[in-house]
N, C-alpha and C positions, 0 to 999 in steps of 0.2 A: 409526541412529543419529550425530547432528554431535558431535564430539569436541570439547571444553574449546578446544582452537586455532582450531578453525572458528566458532565462536561468538565466540572473544578477536579473530576477525580483521574478523567485522559490527563489533562494537560498538565496535574500536581506536578511527576515526574520533569517534567521541561519546566515547569513557569510557575512560582504561584503569585496568587493578586486577591486582591479584594472581592466577597462574592458576589457586588452587582458590575464588576467585568464580565465575570460568568455568566448575570444574567441577561444581559444584552449581547453575550455569545449566542445565549439559547431560543431569543426570542428570536434569531437571525436563518436558526436551524430548520431545513428543509426535511424529512425524512421521507427520504426515497426506499421504496420497494423493488427488487429481480428478483425472478425467477433461476434457477439454474441455468446454464449456456446461454443466457439473454446476456446481450453486448450489452456493456451501460456507458461507451463510448468506442467508435470506431475507429478507424483506420482513417487518417485523414479530416478525424473531425478535429473541432473548439475544443477543448476543456473547458466547463463553465463552470466546474463545481471542484472545491474541496471537501474530498472526503474523511470519514471517519468510520472503520468500519463495526456497527454498533452487532451485528449480526453475520455468523456464512464468511465466508472467503471470495476472494478473487484476485484475479491475476490478470500481470501489462503483459504483453505481446507485440513482439515487430516480426514481420514479415520478410523473411530469407529469400521471397521470389519461388518457393516449395512450400516453405511450411513455415505455420507458427514458432517463433521461439521465444519463452518463459522471462520474461527480463524480472521479474517481480514477483512476491506472494505475497499476499496479506490476506492478517485475522482480526476475531476481535482485538479492538481498541488501536487498530495502527491508524496511523494518517495513511490516505489513497488518492493520490492525482495523478496527470500525467503535468506533473509539473513545471516543464517546460512551456508548453502551451497554456496552461493555465497561467502563466506570470505572462507570457507575451499577448496572449488570448489569439491564437495565431495556430491552425490544421497542425500535428506533428504524425507522424506513421507509427503509432503506439497506438492499440486496443486494449480494451478494459473490458474482462468479462468478468460477468460472476461466473464462480466456481461448484459453489454452492447455492442456496435460497442466500439472498443479503439484503440484511438492511443495514443503508447509510443512511447517518445523520450529515446533508450536505450543505454549505454555505456559498454563497454563491461571487462567483469575485466582486461585481458593486455592492455585494453588504458587506463582503471582507473588507474592502479599502472605507467603505462608510467605517466601518468599526475602526478598522486602524487612525482614523483621521477624526475621532473623538477624544483621542486621548494619546500619550508616549505609553502608558501600558499596552496599549492594543498592539500597537508595533511592537513592543520587546516579545510581543508570544507571538509575532507572527514569525519573530527573526528566529526568537526559541522552533519556533514550526520545522522552521525553514533550515536549520542548526544540523535539527534531527535526522531531517530525509537525507540530508545532507549525506553526514556520516556515517547513516547508514549505507546510502548507494556504494559510500567510496569502499566499504571496508570492502562489501561484497566483490565489488569490481576488483580486487589488491588480490584478497583469496581467490577468486577464478580466474588470476591468470597469474598467482606465485605458490599455490597449494594443487595438491595431486589430487585426482579424484577421489580416491580412498578417501584424503582427508577433508575435503570438501564435503564428502560424508556424511564421513563420521562427525563436525562438526553439526554438520544440521542434526543429527541424530540426533546429538548431545543439546542442543538452544532448542530444536523446536520436534521433539519425539510426533506430535501430532498431527503435524505433516502426510506423516507416513499412511494414516489413518481416513484423514479428509482429504485430498487431494491425487489423483491418478495418476500414476507411476511414467506416464509416458511425460508426465507435464512436472517434472521431478527431477528426471531424468533431462529436460530440456532445462530448468532450471542452474542447473544444475552443469550444464553444457557437456552432456554426454546424453548418448543413446541410448533409448530404453533397455535396450539387449542387453549395453555394456555397462546399466546400473545394476537389472536384473545378475549378471554374473557375479558383480562387487559386493552386489549383497547378498550372495552364498557364499563369496569368496568369507565375507568376513564373520560371517553368522557360523562359519565353523570352528 
C-alpha cells in the first residue's frame, strides 16, 4: 500500500496540499498487479479506475479493424486511465494492456468522487490531474499532425529514451504513427 508521502511525491509537480489530503487518497488506493501482456481494461469495457503506474508500463490501444494502434505509452509515475470512459462511466473502444509486469495504484470512480466531495482541495487536485492528462495528450496529437516522422522519433528519443529498451518496436512505431519497417529504416538513417 502506498504511503501518503509516496502519493504526495506523485502529485507534487501538479498540486501542493497538506499531508492529511494525501492520507485520504492513500486510504482509498487499491494496489493492482498485472502480468506482461495482460489486459487491464478491454475494448468496450468501462474504466472503473484512475491509475498511477507504480512499476512497469502499459499502453492504450484502439482497434482499426485489422490491428491494435497504440495511442499512449505510460511508465512509472504516470497517470493512466481511459479517461473518457472513467468520467462518463460508459464503455469505450480503448483497450489498456500491461506491456511489462505492472503494478498500479488505483482509485475507483466512487472513491475518487467521495474524496472530491470532502473538501475543495480534493476538487482542485482532480482538476490538476485532468489538466495534466489533457495537456499531455493534446501536445502528442499536435506533434503527430505537424511533425515529420523523423521529428517525432527524435523527440521521443530525447524526451523518453528508456522506451526503446522497454517497449517492443512495433508498439513504438504504432505510437509514432509509423509501420515497424518505416521505424527501422528511420532509426538506421538517424544513427548514421
